[in-house]
VEXFILUM-472604 format. One line per 5 residues: number of its first residue (from 1); for each residue x, y, z of N, C-alpha, C, CB. Coordinates in steps of 0.05 Angstrom, whole numbers, plus 5000, padded with zeros to 4 digits. Glycine has a CB too. Layout:
// residues N
NUM	X/Y/Z/X/Y/Z/X/Y/Z/X/Y/Z; ...
END
This chain:
// residues 47
1	2574/8804/5669/2556/8812/5693/2551/8845/5679/2576/8811/5730; 2521/8852/5677/2517/8876/5668/2524/8899/5683/2494/8878/5664; 2527/8921/5671/2534/8944/5693/2507/8951/5716/2542/8975/5673; 2486/8946/5705/2465/8951/5731/2467/8935/5753/2436/8949/5725; 2473/8906/5749/2478/8890/5768/2497/8899/5782/2482/8865/5762
6	2522/8903/5770/2546/8914/5793/2534/8934/5806/2575/8927/5782; 2526/8961/5794/2512/8983/5813/2499/8970/5832/2492/9001/5802; 2475/8948/5825/2458/8948/5851/2479/8934/5873/2427/8929/5848; 2495/8919/5867/2517/8905/5884/2527/8930/5903/2545/8889/5864; 2535/8945/5892/2551/8967/5902/2534/8982/5917/2564/8982/5882
11	2509/8997/5911/2495/9006/5923/2484/8989/5951/2479/9013/5905; 2481/8966/5944/2475/8944/5968/2495/8947/5988/2475/8913/5960; 2518/8945/5983/2539/8944/5999/2544/8970/6015/2561/8935/5982; 2539/8987/5999/2546/9020/6009/2516/9024/6037/2541/9050/5971; 2502/9012/6028/2477/9010/6045/2481/8999/6071/2455/8995/6032
16	2499/8972/6066/2503/8955/6090/2524/8969/6109/2512/8925/6081; 2537/8984/6098/2559/8991/6105/2553/9017/6129/2577/8997/6078; 2534/9038/6115/2522/9050/6134/2514/9044/6155/2508/9056/6128; 2492/9019/6152/2471/9005/6167/2491/8999/6188/2453/8978/6153; 2516/8979/6184/2534/8971/6204/2552/8985/6212/2545/8952/6199
21	2550/9014/6209/2576/9027/6210/2586/9030/6244/2573/9058/6193; 2574/9026/6261/2582/9025/6291/2582/8997/6299/2563/9041/6311; 2585/8977/6284/2587/8950/6294/2615/8941/6290/2567/8930/6279; 2620/8923/6305/2650/8908/6295/2645/8885/6303/2680/8917/6308; 2667/8864/6294/2661/8834/6297/2678/8830/6328/2676/8813/6266
26	2668/8807/6339/2679/8799/6359/2710/8790/6349/2663/8779/6370; 2727/8788/6372/2755/8778/6366/2778/8800/6366/2754/8763/6339; 2803/8792/6370/2816/8811/6377/2819/8838/6359/2838/8800/6382; 2814/8830/6330/2818/8853/6310/2794/8866/6304/2829/8844/6284; 2767/8865/6320/2754/8884/6319/2749/8900/6297/2762/8893/6335
31	2749/8885/6275/2747/8891/6244/2717/8903/6241/2751/8861/6223; 2708/8917/6225/2678/8932/6216/2665/8903/6206/2679/8960/6186; 2638/8901/6218/2619/8882/6212/2616/8881/6184/2595/8887/6225; 2614/8900/6170/2608/8899/6143/2631/8884/6122/2604/8928/6135; 2655/8878/6134/2676/8861/6126/2665/8838/6122/2697/8859/6144
36	2654/8825/6147/2638/8802/6143/2613/8793/6122/2630/8802/6165; 2600/8813/6119/2581/8817/6103/2587/8813/6077/2571/8839/6106; 2610/8827/6066/2627/8831/6039/2636/8803/6039/2654/8857/6039; 2650/8786/6058/2659/8763/6052/2640/8743/6043/2671/8755/6072; 2617/8743/6057/2596/8720/6056/2586/8721/6023/2568/8727/6080
41	2582/8748/6020/2569/8756/5993/2589/8744/5966/2568/8794/5992; 2611/8749/5977/2638/8737/5955/2637/8708/5954/2673/8744/5967; 2632/8695/5977/2632/8667/5980/2602/8657/5961/2632/8660/6017; 2585/8671/5970/2559/8659/5961/2558/8669/5925/2530/8674/5983; 2573/8689/5922/2570/8690/5895/2598/8680/5876/2561/8721/5891
46	2611/8662/5888/2634/8653/5872/2636/8621/5885/2664/8675/5877; 2616/8607/5879/2617/8579/5883/2642/8562/5876/2594/8568/5869
END
């Protein structure tokens, strides 16, 4: 993967983390919502 693509992904993740910084997932852990976004992106990118 080219460095520019990696940087695009990093910037997108940083943007998502800021946009969802006050959101928490349901359940006992109440983990940050951005963790879910990151996991979905990992699953989609690694079939």
